[in-house]
N, C-alpha and C positions, 0 to 999 in steps of 0.2 A: 084621224086620217094619217096614214103613213106617208113618208117622203116619196116612195115609189108611186103611190096613187096621185099625189100632188104633181109630180113631174109628168105623169101621164096626162093629167088634166091640162097642164100648161102646154105641152107639146102636141097633144091630141094624136099621138102615135107612139110607137115603141121607141125608147131613147136610143137604142143601138141602131135602129133604122134611121133616126134623125141624124145621128153621128155619121153614118155611112153617106147620107145625102150631103152633109157638110163636107165630108172628105172629097166627094166627086165635084162639088162646087169649088173647093179649093184647088183641085186639079185644073178646072177651067180658068180660075184666076191666074194660076201659075203659067198656064199656056199663053194666056194673053200677055202677061208680063214678059215672058221669053220672046214672044213675037215682036214686042215693042222695045226689046233691049238693044237692038241695033240702031235705034233712033236717038240714042243718048249722045250728048255733046262730048266729044273727046278733046275739044279745044281747051276747055277749062280743066278738064281732068287729064292728068298726065298719063294715066294708065289706059292703055289701048286694048289690053286683053280682057276677056270676060271674067268677072269676079262676082261670085254669089253674094258676098258681104256688101259690096257696093250696090248691087241690084236690090237687095232687101232694105238696105239703109236709106237709099234715096227714094224708095217707093213706100216707105213705112206708113205715111198718111193714107196713101191710096189703098194699101193692103188693109188697114184698119177700117176705112170706110167700106171697102168691099166685104169685109168679114161681117160687119154689122148689117149691111144690106142682105147678105146671104142668109143670116139667121132669121131676119124678119121675113124675107121672101119665101124661104122654105117653109117656115111656120104657117104663113098665110097663102101659100101658093094655090091651094084649091079655091080660096075666096078671091084672090087677086087675078089670076090668069086662067083659072078653070082647068089646069093641067092635073092629070093624075100624077102622083108623085112616084118617080122612078129614078134610076141612076142617070139616065140620059137627060131628063129634065133638070136634075140637079146640076149636071155639067153645064147645060145651057144657061141656067140661072147664074152660075159662077162666072161664066164667060161674059154674059151681059152685065152683071153687076160690076165687073171691073171697068167696063166702058162707062157705066153710069157713075161709078166712083170717081173716075178720072174727070168726068164732066163736072161733078159737084166740087172736086178739088180746085179745078180751074175757075169756077164761078166764085168760090170762097176767096181765092187769091185775088181775083179782080175786085171784089168788094173791099178787101183789105187794102189794096193799092189805091182805090178811090178814097178811102178814109184817110190814108196817109198823105195823099197828094190831091186834095179836093179841087185845086185850080188847074190841074193838068187834064187836057182833053185827050181822048183816045181815038 
């Protein structure tokens, strides 16, 4: 079995088509990040201008979680949500996975805080 056949069996679609869906999902994540960029705290951060490096650095966990969710969701989108795969559905998957990634990140930080401070009530 060649590598191309193996990749086709793993993805169940053309690899270039899969990469184009990942691209459009990434555009959805980027749009969601930019929409929430004005909610950042400028009290602790002395910089008040928009900075791409700060946006990507402070949201690196959120971006990583979203990327993993995008790969899994696009691969199993037909089985999970019954959508035919197209560019618009990939964009919606990216936009939604960022919200889901943010939710997972907050839950993980809550669990970590509870482990560090077990006697503190919230």
